[in-house]
N, C-alpha and C positions, 0 to 999 in steps of 0.2 A: 641831630640831639637822640640819644638812644633813649628807649623806654626803661623805665625803673620797674623790674620785674619781681613778684613777690608771690608766691605760695602760701595758702592761708589754710591751715586744719582746723576744721571749727569755726568756718567764716561766717556762720548765723550766731554765734556769741554776740552780744549787746556791745561787749567792750571791745572785740574784734571790729565791729561793724564802725564804731565812732571812730576807732583807730584808723580805720583804714580811709574812713572821709578826711580825715586831717593829713594822712599820707598823700591823696589824690590833690586836694586842695595846695598843697605844696609842690608836688610833682608836675613839673609840664607836661610831663606823659607818663602814663603809669599802665601795665600790663600785668593783670591780677589772675590767677588761678585759685578758685575758690572750691574748696573742697569740706565735705560734710555729708552727713547722712542723711536730710531732708532735701529732696530734689527740689520740692517747689519754693522752700524757704531760701535754699541757694540763689534759684532764678530770682528771686524778689532781691535779695541783696544784689548780685548783680544788675539789675535793672536800675536799681536806686544810684549805683556806681557809675553805671553808663553815662546817666543823667547830667552826672558830676565831670564826665571827659575821660573816665577809665575805660579801658579795653580788659573784657572780663572773659572767662570761661569757667564751666563749673563742672565737677567732677563728684558725684553723689555715691558714697562709698562708706561702709562701715569702717570706722577707723581703728576698731579694735579687732578687727579680722587678721589673725597671725598670716594668713595665705597671703596676703598682699606683698608685692613686691615693690616696695616704695622706691626703691633707685631707679626700677627700670619705669616706673609710671612717671618719675620725673625728669627722667633723662630728656636733656635738651642739648639744643647744638648752642644756644646762647645762655652766658651764664645768668644764674639766679643772683639778684641782689639780697633777697630775704625768705628765709623762712618763719613762718609765725605759726607756731602751737598754740592755739587758744581754746582747745575743746574740753569739756570737763564735766561732772555733773556735782550738786550738791545733795546729797541723800538725807533722808529722814532716818538719825543715826540709830535710834533706839530698834525701829523697825527693821533697819538693816542688818543689825549686829544679831538678831535672832534667825538669819537665814544665813548660811556659811555660803551659799552660792551666790547671794547678793553681795556679800563681803567681796568676794572673789569680782564679782562684775565689777563693784566700786573700783577697786583697786587697778583693774583692766583698764577703766576709764582714765581715772586720775593720775597713773603712774606707768604701766606696762605699757599702753599704746605709745604714751609719748616719750618713754625710753626709746621703745622699738623706732619710730619715727625720726627722732632727734638724731638717732645712731646712724641711719640712712643719710639724712641730711648733712649730718657731719663728714661722711664718706663724700660726698657730692660738693662739699666746700673745699675740701681737702684737695680733690682734682681739678677745682676752679682755681685755687689759691686764693680766694678772696669771697667777700659776702658776709652775711649776719644770719645768725640763729638766734630766735629769740622765742622765748616760752613762757605764757602767763601761769605761774606759780600762784602764792598766796601768803598772806604774813600768818596765816593758819599753820603753816608749817614751821613755826619759829617756836612754839613750845606746845606740846601736848596738853590739851585742856578736856575736861570733861564733857563739854558743849558740842564738840566738833573733832574729836582726836582720831576719827576714821579719815574723814576727809583731809585733816591737817598732816596724817602720818605719811598719805601719798604725797602731797606739796615737799613735805620736808624731802622725801626720797627725790622728787624733782631737782630740789634745791641742791643735794650732794651731787646728784647726776651731772647738772649743767656747771657746778664747781671743777667737778672731774673734767667735764670737755673745755671748760676754759683753762686748765691745766693742759689738756693735751694740745690745744693750739697756740699755746702762750707763745711759740718761736715763729707763729704766722700772722705777721702786724696785721695783714689786711684781712683777717677773719677775726669778726667779732662775735661772742655769746653772751647774749642778754637774758637776764632774768627778771620779769616783771611780777612784783609782788602787792598786787592791790590789797587794800584793806578792805572794808565793807562796803559793797557797790551796790546800787540801786539797779537790779537787772531782772529780768523775769525767773533767773535762777534762785534770787533771793525775796520772790515775791511773797513767801509765806512766812517769810521773817519780820519781827517788829522792827520797824525803822526808828533810829536813835540819831543823837547829833553827829553821831561818828561816820555814819552813812556819806558816802559822796557818789553823785550821778555818773553814769557809765559815758557821756558825753565829756567831763573832764577826766577821767581816769583814762579814757582812750586817747585822749589828746597828749595827756603827759607820758604816756606809754610811746606814742609815736615820736615824743621828743628823748625820750630814754634811747630808742632804738637807733634814732638818727646821730645821736652823740656817742651812741657805742659804750653807754654806761654798763659795767659788769653785774650789776644789781639796783634796781631802780625802785624803792619803797612808793606806792601810788596810792595817796600823794605822800609828799615826801615825810611829811611828820610822821607817820605810821612808823617810821625808822624808830623814834624817840619812845612812843606809845609801846611797842613790842621790846624795844630795850628794858623799859621798866618793868614790863610782866615778866620777860628772862631773867630778872634780877631779883625776883622774890625768890628768896630762901624755900627749899621744898617744903620744909614743916609748916610754914606759912602758908605757901602756895594751895596746899592740900585743903587746909580750912574755906577757901574762898570758892564761889560759885560761877567761875568764869565758864 
């Protein structure tokens, strides 16, 4: 039996780690390439997954570096089953908006780098003729809100980009394009955010994310009830919405 081969960008993210633990638990053999900025954290994630039976390699690299040739880096004789893009950041919006370079940096992390990497992965999947490209987006991209529109606008861009990718590969039935859209999730990235009843653990979100990838769901809200929460928010007329503090 051949190994399930996956390359994970931003593999140190809490959601990615929990998703990978679920993946490894279900797959008899898993060969994982963990890619991210922090070498020590990557190795810690790899060590944990090895204890669970996975084979792991790590590549510490700046995911926003425009000089990286991702197709060359990912070139492999054996086909990839999954590319998962999980990197991102949640900035202090008011501080970031006061600094143009900081705004550009956040867009680079949350949209540009993901689009560049996803495009390279798409080319590889086209060459293989099969496989899955999955990206972790966010419900924040469904409607611009005063509290997080900088982050949300990047996620809205990824939403449109992945929809285009899905259309591009529509005739190739063995290629799946999956957009994961978590709602509020309790992770280190949201450590400074006051937790409320809408928050979900990264363990649950990661497990649901793997289920969506395994099933090839085009768009998956995590948990699923976020679809209805965002439908309500998106249905509020603009004159009313502008009076809210969301």
